VEXLUMDO-298970 format. One record per residue (C-alpha): residue in one letter; x, y, z. Coordinates in nm, 4 decimals. Layout:
N
> res, px, py, pz
> A, X, Y, Z;
...
This chain:
356
> res, px, py, pz
> M, 6.0102, 16.8528, -0.6203;
> S, 5.8164, 16.5485, -0.5530;
> G, 5.9846, 16.2428, -0.4151;
> D, 6.0680, 15.9291, -0.6117;
> D, 6.0930, 15.6532, -0.3508;
> S, 6.1894, 15.3039, -0.4770;
> G, 5.9812, 15.1441, -0.2101;
> D, 6.2618, 14.8656, -0.1811;
> G, 6.3131, 14.8878, 0.1852;
> P, 6.1339, 14.8528, 0.5265;
> S, 5.8242, 15.0687, 0.5695;
> A, 5.7375, 15.3433, 0.8159;
> S, 5.6496, 15.0721, 1.0678;
> A, 5.9728, 14.8836, 1.0097;
> S, 6.1073, 14.6852, 1.3029;
> V, 6.4636, 14.5894, 1.3669;
> D, 6.3736, 14.2348, 1.2402;
> A, 6.3149, 14.3856, 0.8903;
> I, 6.6819, 14.4241, 0.8188;
> T, 6.6883, 14.0614, 0.7373;
> D, 6.4331, 14.1363, 0.4714;
> A, 6.6641, 14.3731, 0.2844;
> P, 6.9956, 14.1861, 0.2288;
> W, 7.1607, 14.5126, 0.1158;
> L, 7.0795, 14.6693, 0.4484;
> E, 7.2062, 14.3767, 0.6481;
> A, 7.5221, 14.3793, 0.4545;
> A, 7.5700, 14.7600, 0.5181;
> V, 7.5228, 14.7306, 0.8845;
> S, 7.7471, 14.4174, 0.9100;
> A, 8.0233, 14.6134, 0.7177;
> V, 7.9943, 14.9396, 0.8822;
> R, 7.8954, 14.8582, 1.2273;
> P, 7.9901, 14.5007, 1.2903;
> G, 7.8690, 14.3474, 1.6072;
> R, 7.6734, 14.6497, 1.7164;
> S, 7.3262, 14.6236, 1.8471;
> V, 7.0580, 14.7765, 1.6081;
> A, 6.7913, 14.9755, 1.8137;
> S, 6.5828, 15.1074, 1.5239;
> V, 6.5441, 15.1434, 1.1592;
> S, 6.3570, 15.4468, 1.0227;
> P, 6.2843, 15.5379, 0.6689;
> V, 6.3629, 15.8911, 0.5356;
> E, 6.1410, 16.0579, 0.2769;
> A, 6.3841, 16.1212, 0.0045;
> G, 6.4284, 16.1468, -0.3745;
> G, 6.6221, 15.9037, -0.5819;
> R, 6.5722, 15.5542, -0.6747;
> R, 6.7009, 15.3954, -0.3672;
> S, 6.5408, 15.3731, -0.0287;
> T, 6.6984, 15.5899, 0.2403;
> L, 6.7076, 15.4616, 0.6107;
> V, 6.8446, 15.5978, 0.9297;
> V, 6.9804, 15.2938, 1.1454;
> R, 7.0333, 15.3671, 1.5156;
> F, 7.2340, 15.1545, 1.7485;
> A, 7.2229, 15.0975, 2.1204;
> D, 7.6079, 15.1237, 2.1358;
> A, 7.7346, 15.3210, 1.8279;
> E, 7.6519, 15.6384, 1.6361;
> P, 7.3684, 15.6226, 1.3983;
> I, 7.4328, 15.5702, 1.0215;
> V, 7.2268, 15.6538, 0.6963;
> V, 7.2163, 15.3674, 0.4421;
> R, 7.0766, 15.4125, 0.0872;
> G, 7.0202, 15.1109, -0.1197;
> G, 6.8088, 14.8963, -0.3444;
> R, 6.7722, 14.6004, -0.5469;
> G, 6.9266, 14.5541, -0.9066;
> R, 6.8454, 14.8292, -1.1644;
> E, 6.6271, 14.9985, -0.9198;
> A, 6.9279, 15.1211, -0.7177;
> G, 7.0167, 15.3630, -0.9912;
> G, 7.3856, 15.4909, -1.0370;
> S, 7.6931, 15.3118, -0.9051;
> V, 7.7361, 15.3533, -0.5247;
> A, 8.1103, 15.3304, -0.5724;
> T, 8.1011, 15.6457, -0.7948;
> E, 7.8719, 15.8227, -0.5331;
> G, 8.1027, 15.7176, -0.2349;
> I, 8.4162, 15.8254, -0.4187;
> L, 8.2529, 16.1491, -0.5109;
> L, 8.1402, 16.2336, -0.1462;
> A, 8.5011, 16.1553, -0.0249;
> A, 8.6541, 16.3711, -0.2870;
> I, 8.4194, 16.6643, -0.2008;
> I, 8.5200, 16.6368, 0.1638;
> D, 8.8822, 16.6257, 0.0794;
> R, 8.8854, 16.9081, -0.1743;
> T, 8.6069, 17.1442, -0.0787;
> A, 8.4175, 17.2968, 0.2035;
> V, 8.0796, 17.1925, 0.0805;
> P, 7.9088, 16.9993, 0.3574;
> V, 7.8271, 16.6354, 0.2600;
> P, 7.7843, 16.3334, 0.4647;
> E, 8.0943, 16.1340, 0.5284;
> P, 8.0876, 15.7978, 0.3363;
> L, 8.1500, 15.4932, 0.5579;
> G, 8.1435, 15.2334, 0.2943;
> W, 7.9584, 15.0959, 0.0079;
> G, 7.9099, 14.7593, -0.1685;
> S, 7.6585, 14.5071, -0.3160;
> V, 7.5054, 14.1661, -0.2235;
> T, 7.3762, 13.8966, -0.4317;
> D, 7.0725, 13.6852, -0.3370;
> G, 7.2075, 13.3304, -0.3523;
> S, 6.8617, 13.1927, -0.4002;
> I, 6.8615, 13.3290, -0.7567;
> E, 7.0715, 13.1731, -1.0259;
> S, 7.3937, 13.3759, -1.0897;
> G, 7.2921, 13.4369, -1.4500;
> D, 7.0327, 13.6838, -1.3350;
> E, 7.2350, 13.8963, -1.1260;
> S, 7.1031, 14.2145, -1.2877;
> Q, 6.7809, 14.1531, -1.1069;
> N, 6.9080, 14.0395, -0.7599;
> A, 7.2118, 14.2402, -0.6800;
> G, 7.1476, 14.4944, -0.4140;
> E, 7.3570, 14.8053, -0.3736;
> W, 7.4290, 15.0112, -0.0595;
> L, 7.5990, 15.3197, 0.0465;
> A, 7.6480, 15.4117, 0.4218;
> T, 7.7316, 15.7528, 0.5449;
> R, 7.7416, 15.9260, 0.8813;
> F, 7.4219, 16.0510, 1.0157;
> V, 7.3878, 16.4346, 1.0067;
> E, 7.1511, 16.6301, 1.2277;
> G, 6.9196, 16.8570, 1.0586;
> D, 6.5714, 16.9258, 0.9230;
> D, 6.4783, 16.8892, 0.5484;
> L, 6.5467, 17.2431, 0.3936;
> H, 6.2536, 17.1937, 0.1477;
> G, 6.0007, 17.2051, 0.4258;
> R, 6.1678, 17.4876, 0.6117;
> F, 6.2904, 17.7317, 0.3238;
> C, 5.9648, 17.9205, 0.2832;
> G, 5.9444, 17.9882, 0.6613;
> F, 6.2813, 18.1751, 0.6919;
> S, 6.3042, 18.5443, 0.6564;
> S, 6.3913, 18.7025, 0.3035;
> T, 6.7380, 18.7803, 0.4462;
> A, 6.7849, 18.4204, 0.5501;
> R, 6.6554, 18.2861, 0.2270;
> R, 6.9054, 18.5024, 0.0215;
> E, 7.2024, 18.3833, 0.2458;
> I, 7.0921, 18.0204, 0.1786;
> A, 7.0691, 18.0980, -0.1845;
> R, 7.4295, 18.2518, -0.1727;
> S, 7.5503, 17.9393, 0.0023;
> F, 7.4103, 17.7210, -0.2634;
> G, 7.5890, 17.9464, -0.5342;
> R, 7.9248, 17.9127, -0.3292;
> Y, 7.8847, 17.5378, -0.3178;
> L, 7.8240, 17.5118, -0.6804;
> G, 8.1117, 17.7510, -0.7621;
> E, 8.3600, 17.5582, -0.5455;
> L, 8.2712, 17.2264, -0.7092;
> H, 8.3239, 17.3714, -1.0410;
> A, 8.6515, 17.5258, -0.9524;
> V, 8.7751, 17.2028, -0.8164;
> F, 8.6444, 16.9276, -1.0359;
> R, 8.7444, 16.9238, -1.4187;
> L, 8.6124, 16.6094, -1.5957;
> D, 8.7146, 16.4293, -1.9125;
> G, 8.3917, 16.4565, -2.1072;
> Y, 8.0114, 16.5095, -2.0823;
> G, 7.7771, 16.2722, -1.9524;
> R, 7.7678, 16.0111, -1.6820;
> I, 8.0697, 15.9995, -1.4521;
> V, 8.2226, 15.6675, -1.3782;
> A, 8.4463, 15.7474, -1.0956;
> D, 8.8044, 15.6113, -1.0592;
> D, 9.0276, 15.7158, -0.7425;
> T, 9.0789, 16.0465, -0.9083;
> L, 8.7326, 16.1103, -1.0224;
> E, 8.8542, 16.2212, -1.3607;
> S, 8.6289, 16.0055, -1.5810;
> G, 8.3524, 16.1065, -1.7979;
> E, 8.1043, 15.9151, -2.0449;
> E, 8.2857, 16.0650, -2.3620;
> A, 8.6609, 16.1133, -2.3105;
> D, 8.8444, 16.3994, -2.4782;
> N, 9.1409, 16.3761, -2.7027;
> G, 9.3788, 16.5422, -2.4609;
> E, 9.2934, 16.8878, -2.5942;
> G, 8.9438, 16.9282, -2.4631;
> P, 8.6107, 16.8289, -2.6118;
> E, 8.5160, 16.9600, -2.9500;
> A, 8.2356, 17.2111, -2.9608;
> S, 8.0113, 16.9728, -3.1626;
> T, 8.0485, 16.7122, -2.8751;
> W, 7.8935, 16.9638, -2.6172;
> R, 7.6255, 17.0724, -2.8679;
> D, 7.5213, 16.7310, -2.9531;
> W, 7.5212, 16.6150, -2.5893;
> L, 7.3068, 16.8951, -2.4527;
> V, 7.0760, 16.9054, -2.7545;
> R, 7.0055, 16.5350, -2.7126;
> R, 6.9602, 16.5713, -2.3472;
> G, 6.7163, 16.8479, -2.3986;
> H, 6.5203, 16.6648, -2.6514;
> G, 6.5011, 16.3724, -2.4203;
> S, 6.3608, 16.5780, -2.1388;
> L, 6.1084, 16.7582, -2.3821;
> D, 5.9961, 16.4187, -2.5104;
> R, 5.8887, 16.3077, -2.1595;
> L, 5.6636, 16.5998, -2.0966;
> P, 5.2888, 16.5160, -2.0924;
> A, 5.0368, 16.6403, -2.3406;
> E, 4.9668, 16.9545, -2.1483;
> F, 5.2974, 17.1008, -2.2669;
> D, 5.1983, 17.0774, -2.6380;
> G, 5.2470, 17.4096, -2.7954;
> I, 5.5427, 17.5022, -2.5670;
> A, 5.7613, 17.2049, -2.6165;
> E, 5.7844, 17.2283, -3.0002;
> P, 5.9196, 17.5919, -2.9949;
> A, 6.1676, 17.4741, -2.7380;
> R, 6.2780, 17.1926, -2.9608;
> D, 6.3314, 17.4243, -3.2477;
> R, 6.5327, 17.6676, -3.0356;
> L, 6.7515, 17.3510, -2.9358;
> D, 6.7881, 17.2541, -3.3055;
> A, 6.8951, 17.5986, -3.4048;
> W, 7.1475, 17.6423, -3.1335;
> S, 7.5208, 17.6759, -3.2291;
> V, 7.8289, 17.6848, -3.0171;
> E, 8.1752, 17.7821, -3.1251;
> T, 8.3826, 17.6635, -2.8101;
> A, 8.3087, 17.3715, -2.5856;
> P, 8.3053, 17.4622, -2.2145;
> V, 8.5289, 17.2662, -1.9854;
> P, 8.3484, 16.9696, -1.8429;
> R, 8.2516, 17.0342, -1.4777;
> L, 8.0716, 16.8346, -1.2088;
> Y, 7.6893, 16.8570, -1.2762;
> P, 7.5070, 16.7894, -0.9490;
> W, 7.1821, 16.7829, -1.1322;
> D, 6.9589, 16.7780, -0.8339;
> L, 7.1228, 17.0419, -0.6166;
> R, 6.8212, 17.1869, -0.4410;
> P, 6.6671, 17.2664, -0.0965;
> G, 6.4982, 16.9309, -0.0879;
> N, 6.8442, 16.7631, -0.0823;
> A, 6.9795, 16.9741, 0.2021;
> L, 6.9506, 16.9669, 0.5720;
> V, 6.9410, 17.2770, 0.7886;
> A, 6.9812, 17.3442, 1.1662;
> D, 6.9817, 17.6859, 1.3364;
> G, 6.9441, 17.8414, 0.9945;
> E, 7.2673, 17.6996, 0.8657;
> I, 7.2962, 17.4098, 0.6011;
> T, 7.4553, 17.1011, 0.7747;
> A, 7.4621, 16.8867, 0.4734;
> V, 7.3868, 16.8629, 0.1002;
> V, 7.2751, 16.4990, 0.0325;
> D, 7.1788, 16.2680, -0.2612;
> W, 7.4746, 16.2780, -0.4996;
> E, 7.3301, 15.9694, -0.6886;
> S, 7.4199, 15.9485, -1.0694;
> P, 7.6488, 16.2548, -1.0932;
> L, 7.7145, 16.3956, -1.4401;
> A, 7.9720, 16.6058, -1.6114;
> A, 7.8553, 16.9192, -1.8109;
> G, 7.9139, 17.2635, -1.8970;
> A, 7.9001, 17.5003, -1.5813;
> A, 7.6220, 17.7075, -1.7459;
> L, 7.3836, 17.4124, -1.7375;
> S, 7.4535, 17.3558, -1.3708;
> V, 7.3978, 17.7157, -1.2856;
> A, 7.0679, 17.7367, -1.4933;
> K, 6.9266, 17.4140, -1.3213;
> A, 7.0437, 17.4897, -0.9587;
> E, 6.9061, 17.8478, -0.9673;
> H, 6.5764, 17.7315, -1.1142;
> L, 6.5218, 17.4804, -0.8462;
> L, 6.6182, 17.7479, -0.5796;
> A, 6.5061, 18.0903, -0.7065;
> D, 6.2056, 17.9992, -0.9248;
> W, 6.0637, 17.6976, -0.7206;
> Y, 5.9577, 17.8471, -0.3828;
> V, 5.8967, 18.2285, -0.3589;
> P, 5.8084, 18.3694, -0.6874;
> E, 5.8017, 18.7269, -0.5702;
> E, 6.1888, 18.6823, -0.4426;
> A, 6.2905, 18.4946, -0.7656;
> D, 6.5049, 18.7834, -0.9016;
> A, 6.6665, 18.8480, -0.5530;
> L, 6.7326, 18.4710, -0.4814;
> R, 6.8933, 18.4444, -0.8292;
> R, 7.1232, 18.7484, -0.7662;
> A, 7.2247, 18.6043, -0.4275;
> F, 7.2900, 18.2572, -0.5877;
> R, 7.5167, 18.4157, -0.8541;
> T, 7.6921, 18.6334, -0.6088;
> G, 7.7885, 18.3197, -0.3994;
> Y, 7.9030, 18.1344, -0.7148;
> A, 8.1105, 18.4274, -0.8328;
> E, 8.2884, 18.4146, -0.4910;
> E, 8.4488, 18.0834, -0.5932;
> Q, 8.4402, 18.0710, -0.9780;
> P, 8.3736, 18.3061, -1.2719;
> L, 8.0090, 18.2982, -1.3603;
> P, 7.9422, 18.1332, -1.6927;
> V, 7.7046, 18.2881, -1.9559;
> V, 7.3654, 18.1234, -1.9113;
> D, 7.1645, 18.1332, -2.2300;
> D, 6.8119, 18.0250, -2.3296;
> V, 6.9117, 17.6793, -2.4261;
> H, 7.0635, 17.6062, -2.0768;
> Q, 6.7356, 17.7287, -1.9243;
> I, 6.5273, 17.5173, -2.1665;
> V, 6.7131, 17.2010, -2.0762;
> A, 6.7082, 17.2774, -1.7007;
> V, 6.3278, 17.3586, -1.6768;
> A, 6.2419, 17.0636, -1.9036;
> E, 6.4566, 16.8283, -1.6813;
> A, 6.2970, 16.9513, -1.3624;
> A, 5.9309, 16.9365, -1.4943;
> V, 5.8895, 16.5754, -1.4568;
> D, 6.0568, 16.3247, -1.2161;
> S, 6.2314, 15.9781, -1.3134;
> R, 5.8825, 15.8242, -1.3268;
> G, 5.7415, 16.0732, -1.5601;
> R, 5.5186, 16.2537, -1.2965;
> V, 5.4839, 16.6086, -1.3117;
> T, 5.6884, 16.7774, -1.0167;
> N, 5.5241, 17.0047, -0.7676;
> P, 5.6947, 17.3532, -0.6929;
> R, 5.6392, 17.5524, -0.3941;
> Y, 5.5886, 17.4608, -0.0330;
> P, 5.3350, 17.3356, 0.0512;
> P, 5.3552, 17.1900, -0.3001;
> V, 5.0812, 17.2969, -0.5427;
> D, 4.8504, 17.0653, -0.7191;
> R, 4.9204, 16.9169, -1.0517;
> S, 4.7251, 17.1693, -1.2610;
> E, 4.9110, 17.4624, -1.0951;
> A, 5.2353, 17.2745, -1.1256;
> V, 5.1821, 17.2373, -1.5086;
> R, 5.1110, 17.6128, -1.5292;
> F, 5.4354, 17.6763, -1.3424;
> H, 5.6415, 17.4644, -1.5645;
> R, 5.4831, 17.5830, -1.8973;
> G, 5.5374, 17.9497, -1.7845;
> R, 5.9030, 17.8914, -1.7109;
> L, 5.9581, 17.6821, -2.0265;
> A, 5.7966, 17.9502, -2.2437;
> D, 6.0190, 18.2234, -2.0784;
> A, 6.3082, 18.0246, -2.1507;
> A, 6.2086, 17.9618, -2.5140;
> G, 6.1056, 18.3290, -2.5581;
> I, 5.7622, 18.2713, -2.6536;
> E, 5.4218, 18.4000, -2.5503;
> E, 5.1937, 18.1873, -2.3352;
């Protein structure tokens, strides 16, 4: 998937002095490594709406800082930090350890305009490893299937551990039990789940460019015709769980990164999205084998949910464009835009059960 850098941090040629040009970065370093001597600051090519920087020190272990200004920063860093700590505490899913998070306000701008000048930051331990996105296709078929199985196991474990109060954006408290739409103590109603998923699906389909005309309308019709009798338990929905957000060393996943803006949803949507970004995205001739491996891993931790065409429609539509509305590029090396459109159209047509 193509990156979505905010550009709100030092550039590739950043010097140590550039820390003072990003108040959120200076605040993070002061809070997490007070009094330490900064040796270098290096940007990391990463998705999300925040800049990601590796800060190395002459006399301390390196850290990774993600941050940005105001609304560009995206979701709450407190939620992301609490989620990372909870994942480490409750699961064996490898994630970077959070070291701290916070915000800073530029005093040169009047306090009444804090939505534009407040910078947020999240600092984690540095984890060694290469970007799995660039390495996945180079592994053997056996190694790729094992990685797919690991991703399935990670998602199954997250679903087994995290039960939320409702569907939508997670606003974490100390127990990470909050959802956007709280239930009534007896679990969400079926209509709540249906309305949330259909609304999310329509929103994603509406963002598709004109090249998707002829496919998007039948997909909308299928969403509108969908009915559900029982609402699923709201589970953690790591909506961007993919090789591009994982690090690998010696063939093993060392960390799954980028937990920005987590959501709660039915488990079937999470499965549909994650297996699409893993099985369909990279090696088309191995898609079925990778999907089986992913589902095998999931079933080791949690009963596999029933994934139907509506879950797949929403998953494919979400993945087809990034947060800036640009068509995302599957495969590695990534294909060009025209080939990417063909890929997304084909997968959306398959999900909606229509002929291209």
